[in-house]
C-alpha positions as CSV (number, residue, x, y, z in Angstrom):
1,M,0.0,0.0,0.0
2,P,1.5,3.4,-0.9
3,P,2.0,5.9,1.8
4,R,-1.0,8.1,2.7
5,R,-0.9,11.6,1.2
6,Q,-0.7,14.4,3.6
7,V,-3.9,16.4,3.3
8,K,-4.1,19.8,4.7
9,P,-7.2,20.5,6.8
10,R,-9.7,22.9,5.2
11,S,-9.5,25.1,8.4
12,Q,-8.7,24.9,12.1
13,D,-12.3,24.3,12.7
14,H,-12.4,21.3,10.3
15,A,-9.3,19.9,11.9
16,A,-10.8,20.3,15.4
17,L,-14.0,18.6,14.3
18,G,-12.1,15.8,12.7
19,R,-10.1,15.3,15.8
20,A,-13.3,15.2,17.9
21,V,-14.8,12.5,15.7
22,E,-11.5,10.5,15.7
23,E,-11.3,10.7,19.6
24,L,-14.9,9.6,20.0
25,R,-14.5,6.8,17.5
26,Q,-11.5,5.5,19.3
27,E,-13.2,5.7,22.6
28,A,-16.0,3.7,21.2
29,G,-13.5,1.0,20.2
30,L,-14.3,1.3,16.5
31,T,-12.1,1.4,13.4
32,Q,-12.7,3.8,10.6
33,E,-14.1,0.9,8.6
34,E,-16.5,-0.1,11.4
35,L,-17.8,3.4,11.8
36,A,-18.2,3.7,8.0
37,D,-20.3,0.5,8.0
38,R,-22.5,1.9,10.8
39,M,-22.9,5.2,8.8
40,N,-23.6,3.3,5.6
41,T,-20.7,4.9,3.8
42,E,-17.1,4.1,2.7
43,S,-14.1,4.3,5.1
44,P,-12.3,7.0,3.1
45,T,-15.2,9.3,3.9
46,V,-14.5,8.8,7.6
47,G,-10.8,9.3,7.1
48,K,-11.3,12.6,5.2
49,L,-13.6,13.8,8.0
50,E,-11.0,12.9,10.7
51,R,-8.2,14.6,8.8
52,G,-10.3,17.8,8.4
53,A,-10.3,17.5,4.6
54,A,-14.1,17.1,4.4
55,N,-16.8,19.7,4.8
56,P,-19.5,17.5,6.5
57,T,-23.2,18.2,6.1
58,F,-25.6,18.2,9.0
59,I,-26.9,14.8,7.9
60,S,-23.3,13.4,7.8
61,L,-22.8,14.5,11.4
62,L,-26.0,12.9,12.4
63,R,-24.8,9.7,10.8
64,V,-21.5,9.9,12.7
65,A,-23.4,10.4,15.9
66,R,-25.7,7.5,15.2
67,G,-22.8,5.4,14.2
68,L,-21.1,6.1,17.5
69,D,-24.3,5.7,19.4
70,I,-24.0,9.2,20.9
71,E,-26.0,12.4,20.8
72,L,-24.9,14.9,18.2
73,S,-24.3,17.4,21.0
74,E,-21.4,15.2,22.2
75,I,-19.5,15.8,18.9
76,F,-19.9,19.6,19.3
77,E,-19.0,19.5,23.0
78,R,-15.8,17.7,22.1
79,F,-15.1,20.0,19.2
80,G,-15.5,23.0,21.6
81,R,-13.0,21.6,24.1
82,I,-10.5,20.9,21.3
83,R,-10.9,24.4,19.9
84,R,-10.5,26.1,23.3
85,G,-7.3,24.0,24.0
86,P,-5.9,22.7,27.2
87,G,-6.6,24.6,30.3
88,D,-9.2,26.9,28.8
């Protein structure tokens, strides 16, 4: 498998949202492929989201939350903590 291309996040907000999704996915004990299956999508879609390269729709975020079996607000709460940074 060739090395993965470095993809620059669309913005700091996209990067923070991606990190939030990645952390929540890992805490749920899921791989990107498993989350993608639960979302009824392909794993590259999850990877792009986690790298901050995607601009997710509201429906996409709902699918993420449902795939993780969490409330949508948990994604935004995690995003907010990441954007504020440590100690804020």
